[in-house]
C-alpha positions in Angstrom: 8.0 20.8 39.2 6.8 22.5 36.1 10.2 24.1 35.5 11.9 20.7 35.9 9.4 19.1 33.5 10.0 21.9 30.9 13.7 21.5 31.2 13.4 17.7 30.6 11.2 18.4 27.6 13.8 20.9 26.3 16.6 18.4 26.7 14.5 15.7 24.9 13.9 18.1 22.0 17.6 18.9 21.8 18.5 15.2 21.6 15.9 14.6 18.9 17.2 17.6 16.9 20.8 16.4 17.3 19.8 13.0 15.9 18.0 14.5 13.0 21.0 16.7 12.2 23.4 13.8 12.4 21.3 11.7 10.1 20.9 14.6 7.7 24.6 15.2 7.6 25.3 11.6 6.6 22.6 11.7 3.9 23.9 15.0 2.6 27.2 13.5 1.8 25.6 11.3 -0.8 23.6 14.1 -2.5 25.1 15.4 -5.8 25.7 19.2 -5.9 28.0 20.1 -8.7 26.3 18.9 -11.9 23.2 21.1 -12.1 21.3 18.9 -14.6 22.0 15.8 -12.6 21.0 17.4 -9.3 17.6 18.2 -10.9 17.0 14.8 -12.5 18.7 12.1 -10.5 15.7 11.6 -8.2 13.6 10.5 -11.2 16.3 8.4 -12.9 16.4 4.6 -12.6 19.4 3.0 -11.0 21.0 1.8 -14.3 20.8 5.4 -15.6 22.5 6.9 -12.6 25.2 4.2 -12.6 25.9 4.8 -16.4 25.8 8.6 -16.1 28.6 8.5 -13.5 30.8 6.6 -15.9 30.3 8.9 -18.8 32.7 11.5 -20.1 31.6 15.1 -20.2 30.6 14.8 -23.9 28.7 11.6 -23.1 26.8 13.2 -20.3 25.7 16.1 -22.5 24.5 13.6 -25.1 22.7 11.6 -22.4 20.9 14.7 -21.2 19.4 15.1 -24.6 18.6 11.4 -24.9 17.0 11.3 -21.5 14.0 13.3 -22.6 14.0 12.2 -26.2 13.0 8.7 -25.2 10.3 9.9 -22.9 6.8 11.3 -23.7 6.1 15.0 -24.0 3.6 14.6 -21.1 6.3 13.3 -18.8 8.6 16.1 -19.7 5.8 18.7 -19.1 5.0 17.1 -15.8 8.6 17.3 -14.6 8.9 20.9 -15.8 5.8 21.9 -13.9 7.1 20.2 -10.7 10.5 21.8 -11.1 8.9 25.2 -11.4 6.8 24.6 -8.3 9.8 23.7 -6.1 11.8 26.7 -7.4 8.9 29.0 -6.3 8.1 27.3 -3.0 11.2 25.7 -1.6 13.9 28.3 -2.4 14.3 29.4 1.2 16.0 26.0 2.1 18.5 26.2 -0.8 18.4 29.4 -2.8 21.1 28.1 -5.2 19.5 24.7 -5.9 15.9 24.8 -4.5 15.2 21.5 -6.2 18.0 19.8 -4.1 16.2 19.5 -0.8 14.3 16.6 0.9 10.9 18.1 0.2 11.8 19.1 -3.3 13.1 15.6 -4.2 9.9 14.0 -3.0 7.8 16.5 -4.9 9.8 16.1 -8.1 9.3 12.3 -8.0 5.8 11.9 -6.6 4.1 15.2 -7.4 1.8 17.1 -5.1 0.6 15.1 -2.1 -3.1 14.4 -1.6 -2.8 16.1 1.8 -0.3 17.7 4.1 -0.8 17.3 7.9 1.1 19.7 10.1 2.3 19.5 13.7 2.5 23.0 15.2 4.9 23.9 17.9 3.5 26.5 20.4 6.7 26.8 22.3 9.7 27.4 20.1 11.8 28.4 23.1 12.3 24.7 23.7 13.1 23.6 20.2 16.2 23.7 17.9 19.7 22.4 18.0 21.5 21.6 21.3 23.0 25.1 21.4 19.7 26.8 20.6 17.1 24.9 22.5 17.0 27.3 25.5 16.7 30.4 23.2 13.5 32.0 22.1 13.1 31.8 18.4 11.0 34.3 16.4 9.4 32.5 13.4 6.5 35.0 13.0 7.6 36.1 9.5 8.0 32.5 8.1 5.4 31.0 5.8 5.5 27.8 7.7 3.6 29.5 10.6 5.6 27.7 13.3 5.0 24.2 11.9 7.6 21.8 13.3 6.6 18.8 11.2 4.9 18.1 7.9 3.4 14.8 6.9 2.8 14.4 3.2 0.3 11.7 2.3 0.1 9.9 -1.1 -2.5 7.4 -2.0 -1.1 4.4 -3.8 -3.2 1.5 -4.9 -5.2 0.8 -1.7 -2.5 2.2 0.7 -1.5 5.6 2.0 2.2 6.4 1.8 3.4 9.0 4.2 6.6 11.1 4.3 7.4 13.0 7.5 9.6 16.1 7.4 10.8 17.9 10.5 11.9 21.5 10.8 15.6 22.2 11.6 16.7 25.8 12.3 17.5 28.2 10.8 15.4 27.1 7.8 15.5 23.5 6.7 13.2 20.5 6.4 14.7 17.1 6.8 13.0 13.8 6.0 12.9 11.7 9.2 10.4 9.0 8.3 8.6 7.4 5.4 5.7 5.3 6.7 3.7 2.7 4.8 7.3 1.8 4.2 6.5 -1.6 2.7 4.9 0.2 -0.2 6.9 3.4 -0.3 9.5 1.9 -2.6 6.7 0.6 -4.9 5.3 4.1 -5.2 8.7 5.6 -6.0 9.5 2.8 -8.5 6.2 3.3 -10.2 6.9 6.9 -10.7 10.4 6.3 -12.1 9.3 3.4 -14.4 5.8 4.6 -15.4 5.3 8.3 -14.8 8.8 9.0 -16.2 9.2 5.7 -17.9 10.7 4.7 -21.3 8.8 3.0 -24.0 11.6 0.9 -25.6 13.8 0.1 -22.6 16.2 -2.3 -24.4 17.0 0.1 -27.2 17.5 2.9 -24.7 19.9 0.8 -22.7 21.9 0.1 -25.8 22.2 3.8 -26.6 23.4 4.4 -23.0 26.0 1.7 -23.3 27.4 3.4 -26.4 27.6 6.7 -24.5 29.5 5.0 -21.6 31.9 3.4 -24.1 32.6 6.8 -25.7 35.7 8.2 -24.1 35.6 11.7 -25.5 
């Protein structure tokens, strides 16, 4: 009976893992990878900036990269630099070429350090993993996550608590599977794009961006 129950649990874990991997694959297709500056900054950019940037020539993009921080405060730039340094040091195992370009890194770059991180620990890694791995024992003793299978990052926003849930996917990847407090999650992210990393004179900035888009060379 116990063996049958364990097998059912293993199959359920495999199905969940497969769903996570499938969703992650679809999301990954939309994530930029080639333009290093853009991969670092697009998560804090507003929609009109991303749309304009994609239309610019290479020369226009280089000018935009300088303009982007010129119209923002020194504090905003220092905040971003500190967050970028943090993700380089702490999330490099997931993507050693672009450690800022992972689910946890993008949330950290935009929102900063969470107020708390709740962890769900898995005591039986023999029944976790991808469909081809879930019956295999997995040694995670040398990993800094200490066999955590999920992390929940909590951010207070106004009178609410916004939560991001990440699940572990072998061999070493954390995929976002849920943002709860969803009604206000978008408000938190918009606040950080428009206020934490906001622009003082938005209309003048948009005019400058328009000129860069129109510039063909």
